[in-house]
N, C-alpha and C positions, 0 to 999 in steps of 0.2 A: 851605596844604597838608594840613590836617587836612578840609576841605571836598572835595579832589580824591580824596581816600583814601575817603568817604563814598559820592561818585558812581563811583569806579571800583568798591568793592565793591557799590553797588546793580545796576551793567553786570554785573558777574560774578553775582549773584543770578539777576536776570532770563535771561542766558545760561542759567545750569546749569536753570531751569525749565522755559527753551524745551527745551532736548536731554532733560531727563527725559520733558518730554509726545512730545516728538517717538520718544524710546524705546521707551516703554510701547505707544504706537499699534503701533511695529512689533516687538512680542516675539511669542515663540512662539504656536502654534495651542495652544488646551485641548485640542484633539481626539489621542486617542493611535492610533498606529499600530500595533497588534497584530497580527502576521500571524497567520493563522489556516491556511492552505493549506502545506502543504510535500509537494512531490515524497515520490516512495516506493517503494521495488520489495520486492517478496516474495522471499524464500528458501525453496526448496523441498528438502529434505532426499531422498537418494538413494530411487530406487524401481525394482520390477522392469519389464519391460519386455515381459513376457507374462504372459498370463492366459488360464485355462482356465474353462469355462461352470462356474458357481456359485462359483467361487473370489473372493476377497476380498482387494484390496491396498490398504494405508493410504499416504496421502499427507500428509506433514507440512509444515507451514507456519510463515513467520514474519513479517509486516510489521515492514520499517526503514523508518519517516520519516526525512527529513532534519532536521527540527525537531520538537517536543513544543507540541502543543496539546491542552489537558485534554479539549475538548468534541470533537473529533475522534472520526467515526464511521466503519467500516469495512462494507461490504456484500459479498456473494458472489452470482455467480448462475454457468450455467454452459449450454452448449448442447451437447448431442451429436447430430454430424450423421456418425457412422457406430457402426456395432454397434448392440446392447443391452445396458444396463445400467443400475443406480441409483447416485447418488452421494449419500451422507449425511455431516453433520457429526456426528461421533465426539458423544458427549452431547449430539445436538442433530437436526433433524430431517432430513428425506429432502430434498432438491433437489429441484424442478421445474422442468423443462428454462425457461431464460430469466425465473425468478423471482427478484427480489431477496431475500436473508436479510441480517438485520443480526447481524454478529460480533461477540462477546461478549467477545471477546481478541485481542491481536496476533499470539497461537500459536494456531493450531486443527491441528485434523487433519480429513480427509475418506477414507471409506471408499467405493471403488468396486468395487461387486460386478458380475459380466458374467454376461450372462442368455443369452448366446450363444456359439458358438465363431468367430463371425468376427474380424475387428480392431474394435477399439474408440479410436475420437478422439473427444474433446471438449473444447471450450474454457473454460478457467475464467477469470472477469474479479473481481478485486476491486475496489471501487471506495470514495472517500472521499464524506464530505455535503457538499464543498465544490466538486466537480466538476474535481476536480485530473485530471492523465491517469491513466485507467486501469491498473491492470496487468493483462497478458491471458499467457496462455503453451496453449497446444494439449497438451494429452496423448494419447500414443500407445500402444496397448498391441496386440502382435499375438496374435491366437489360437494358441492350444496345446492338444494332445490332452493329454488328463491321464495319458498315458503315458509322454509326452516327459519328459528329466531336464532339470534345472536347469543343467547345465554351461557352456549358454551363455548363461547368464544376464549381462545388462548393466544398469549404473544409470544414470541421468540426474540432473545435478545443475544446480540454476537458478544460475547466478553471478552474472546480472543480469538485467534486466526481461524480457529476451526472448532470450538465449542459452543453448543446452542443451549440458555435456559429458558424452558418454557413457565411462562407463568401466568396461572388464572386470574382474569379479570373482575376484581369485586364486584358487586350490582347491588 
């Protein structure tokens, strides 16, 4: 009887070693799956829709990523296709049409200064360094004479990546 127990123990030990070997060969990979690229939207605070020559309007932005990866970098660029004006990062450089500029923070402000009385339209693009889908928004300002009052002023709020809600200001 003792001989049979030793044989059974030997078979069980060998089977255990075979199972352990198979399990070790099919174990998890050592590669970490770190997600680096997260979709993001950009929120824009309300802004005036009329501007006169020489007037400056401040645009306030906040990048809202769906996840957080410490090494994500964001850039901004713009393309003006109506009117004449300049766009400047507050506490930063004047933007050059279609040149990328690194954003130092997820919250930032732009100053747009009108250099003409005509309608102004430009596209702002924010991108990350992982080539996710860029955020794009067109900003439009109707030219106004310096004698116009602001009783018809409206505000635009970006509520998602590409939608605008216009809300009249109560006076």
